[in-house]
C-alpha positions in Angstrom: 39.4 133.8 71.7 43.0 133.7 72.2 45.0 133.0 68.6 48.6 134.1 69.9 51.2 132.5 67.7 53.3 131.7 71.3 50.5 129.1 71.8 51.2 125.9 71.2 48.9 122.8 70.8 49.4 119.3 71.1 47.1 116.9 68.9 47.4 113.3 69.9 44.7 111.5 67.5 45.3 108.0 65.8 43.2 108.9 63.3 45.3 110.5 60.5 42.3 112.7 59.3 40.8 113.5 62.1 44.1 114.5 63.5 45.1 116.7 60.4 41.8 118.1 60.4 42.3 119.5 63.9 46.0 120.8 63.2 45.1 122.5 59.7 42.0 124.2 61.3 44.3 125.2 64.6 47.4 126.5 62.6 44.8 128.5 60.4 43.6 130.2 63.5 47.2 131.1 64.1 48.3 128.2 66.8 51.4 126.4 66.6 50.7 122.9 66.3 52.2 119.4 67.0 50.8 116.0 66.1 51.3 112.6 67.5 49.8 109.4 66.1 49.7 107.4 69.5 50.2 107.9 73.2 53.6 107.1 73.4 54.8 109.4 70.9 52.5 112.2 72.2 54.0 111.8 75.9 57.6 112.4 74.3 56.1 115.3 72.3 54.5 117.0 75.5 58.1 116.7 77.4 60.0 117.8 74.8 58.2 120.9 73.6 55.8 121.7 76.5 52.7 122.6 74.6 50.4 125.2 76.2 47.5 122.7 75.9 47.2 118.8 74.6 44.0 117.6 72.9 44.1 113.6 73.4 41.9 110.9 71.7 40.8 108.5 74.6 40.7 105.1 72.6 44.0 104.4 70.8 46.4 101.7 70.1 49.9 101.0 72.1 48.7 103.7 75.1 45.0 104.7 75.3 44.0 108.5 76.7 43.8 107.6 80.4 47.6 106.0 80.4 48.6 109.9 78.8 47.2 111.9 81.2 48.4 110.2 84.4 51.9 110.0 83.0 51.6 113.5 82.2 50.5 114.7 85.5 53.1 112.7 87.2 56.2 114.8 85.4 56.4 118.4 87.2 57.2 119.6 83.9 53.7 118.6 82.3 51.5 118.3 85.4 49.6 121.7 85.1 49.5 121.8 80.9 45.4 121.7 79.9 44.4 118.7 78.7 41.2 118.3 76.6 39.9 114.5 76.1 38.3 114.0 72.6 36.2 110.7 72.3 33.3 108.6 71.0 32.4 107.8 74.5 30.2 110.2 76.5 29.3 107.8 79.2 29.5 109.6 82.6 31.5 107.0 84.0 34.7 107.6 81.5 33.9 111.3 82.0 34.0 110.8 85.6 37.3 108.5 85.4 39.1 111.6 83.0 38.3 114.2 85.4 39.6 112.4 88.5 42.5 112.2 86.8 42.9 115.7 86.0 41.3 116.1 82.5 40.3 120.0 82.1 37.9 119.1 79.5 36.0 116.9 77.5 34.5 116.9 73.6 32.4 113.9 72.5 32.9 112.8 68.8 32.3 113.9 66.2 33.2 117.1 67.1 33.1 120.3 65.2 36.3 122.8 64.8 34.1 125.5 66.1 33.5 123.4 69.5 37.1 122.3 69.7 38.1 126.1 69.3 36.1 127.5 71.9 37.2 124.9 74.2 40.6 125.8 74.0 39.9 129.2 74.2 38.1 128.6 77.5 41.1 126.4 78.8 43.7 128.9 77.5 42.1 131.9 79.0 41.5 130.2 82.4 45.3 129.1 82.8 46.3 132.6 81.6 43.8 134.1 84.5 45.3 131.7 87.1 49.2 132.7 86.0 48.0 136.4 86.3 46.7 135.7 89.7 49.2 133.7 91.2 52.0 135.8 90.0 50.4 138.9 91.3 49.7 136.9 95.1 52.3 134.6 95.5 53.6 136.9 98.0 50.9 136.2 100.2 50.0 132.5 99.3 53.4 131.1 99.8 55.6 132.8 102.0 59.1 131.3 102.7 59.3 128.7 105.7 61.6 131.1 107.5 59.1 133.8 107.7 56.5 131.4 109.3 55.8 132.6 113.1 56.8 129.8 115.1 53.5 129.7 117.1 51.6 126.9 118.2 48.0 127.5 116.2 49.2 129.6 113.7 48.1 127.5 110.5 45.7 130.0 109.2 48.7 132.0 108.6 50.8 129.1 107.0 48.0 127.8 104.3 46.7 130.0 101.5 43.0 130.9 102.1 41.6 128.9 98.9 37.9 127.9 99.3 37.8 124.7 97.3 41.2 123.6 98.9 40.2 124.3 102.3 39.3 120.7 103.3 42.9 119.5 101.9 44.7 122.1 104.0 42.2 121.4 107.0 43.4 117.6 106.8 47.1 118.2 106.4 46.6 120.6 110.1 44.8 117.8 111.6 47.0 114.9 110.4 50.5 116.5 109.7 51.9 114.9 112.7 50.9 111.4 111.6 53.4 111.1 108.8 50.9 111.7 106.1 51.4 111.5 102.5 49.8 112.6 99.2 47.9 109.4 99.0 46.6 110.1 102.3 45.5 113.6 101.9 43.9 112.6 98.0 41.9 109.7 99.7 40.8 111.6 102.8 39.5 114.7 100.0 38.0 111.9 97.4 40.4 112.9 94.6 43.3 110.8 92.6 46.6 111.8 93.9 47.3 113.0 90.0 44.5 115.1 90.0 44.7 116.7 93.8 48.5 117.0 92.9 47.4 119.1 89.3 44.8 121.0 91.3 46.7 122.1 94.2 49.9 123.3 92.0 47.5 125.1 89.7 46.2 126.9 92.5 49.1 127.5 94.7 52.3 126.7 92.7 53.2 124.0 95.3 52.8 120.8 95.6 50.9 118.8 98.5 53.7 117.4 99.9 55.6 120.8 100.0 52.4 122.1 102.1 52.8 119.3 104.4 56.7 119.6 105.0 56.2 123.7 105.3 53.4 122.7 108.4 55.9 120.4 110.0 58.7 123.1 109.5 56.6 125.4 111.2 55.8 123.3 114.3 59.2 122.2 114.4 60.3 125.8 114.9 57.7 126.3 117.7 59.1 123.1 119.4 62.7 124.1 119.4 62.0 127.6 120.6 59.9 127.0 123.5 60.6 123.4 124.5 63.3 121.5 125.6 62.3 118.3 123.8 65.6 116.5 121.8 65.6 116.7 118.2 64.6 112.9 118.0 61.6 113.7 120.3 60.6 116.6 117.7 61.1 114.8 114.7 58.6 112.0 116.3 56.1 114.1 117.1 55.9 116.0 113.4 55.6 112.8 111.7 59.0 111.9 111.0 60.0 108.2 111.8 63.9 109.0 111.0 65.4 111.9 113.0 68.2 112.3 110.2 65.3 113.0 107.4 63.7 115.6 109.4 67.5 117.3 110.0 68.0 117.2 106.6 64.7 118.9 105.6 64.9 121.8 108.3 68.6 122.2 107.3 67.6 122.7 103.5 64.8 125.1 104.8 66.5 126.8 107.2 70.2 126.8 106.0 70.9 125.7 109.7 70.4 122.6 111.4 68.3 122.2 114.1 70.1 122.2 116.8 72.0 125.6 115.7 68.5 127.0 115.0 67.5 126.7 118.6 70.7 127.8 119.9 70.5 131.2 117.8 66.7 131.5 118.5 66.6 130.5 122.1 69.9 133.3 122.9 67.5 135.7 121.2 64.6 135.0 123.1 67.0 134.8 126.4 68.3 138.8 125.2 64.6 139.9 124.8 63.4 138.6 128.1 66.4 140.2 129.7 65.7 143.4 127.8 62.1 143.3 129.1 63.0 142.5 132.8 65.7 145.4 132.7 63.0 148.0 131.5 60.5 147.0 134.4 63.0 147.4 137.1 64.3 150.7 135.8 60.5 151.8 135.8 59.9 150.9 139.2 63.0 152.9 140.5 62.2 156.0 138.6 58.3 155.4 139.6 58.0 154.0 143.3 54.9 152.5 144.4 53.7 154.2 147.5 52.5 152.4 150.2 
């Protein structure tokens, strides 16, 4: 069981007896603990301290657990913190709602200290494995946009190969040129936007919107390099309603405007083509074809 002193647990529970029991038990196991008597205080504590895990009661005055979870998942700083619901309600509907919002686990009251410690250990170990995996594979799953091959149909080289996110990337691939957003992708794959954001960020280190932009940028490079379409036409073709917005995003990713990028890369293409023609003509001169 993970008992590192560096691991901080936030317990959001309006019942003082239950809250203090959990805090004392976790401290005895070597955890750093933070207590919050309601949801508003809990959110503030989470944003200020960025704990390694949050345990939150579902039914509380001021702000319920669903609202706490939703707000934490919408903040990039707290979006991927493991979150365990603690509630007297064990109905399938309430569990489903919690999981759709991005909860990692669900403990029913009355929960023993051993059950709580086991749930915490499992979530922290899983989080540690995910961080370790991503640090070792980040160079494979999130290449820089400038390194993407500007070739139509190379989407498999853009998106990471993660089986349970395949539907997400398939939808982006099929619809990126239609101006889709996070909400569109979430609805298509059957998740809430907050839950999908949490899952994609956990697995790839990037948001859904970032992957949409990456796909559009790859296609923009291809069109700039291989066609004579105007910047406005390219922007429209890859899902932008405003060509200025497209130009700003392109410049941010490539450190060059679309026009300058096109000139630079088309010159390279012309130069390579000229060299190839020269080599072919030279070969024909040195090796004439006999009739």
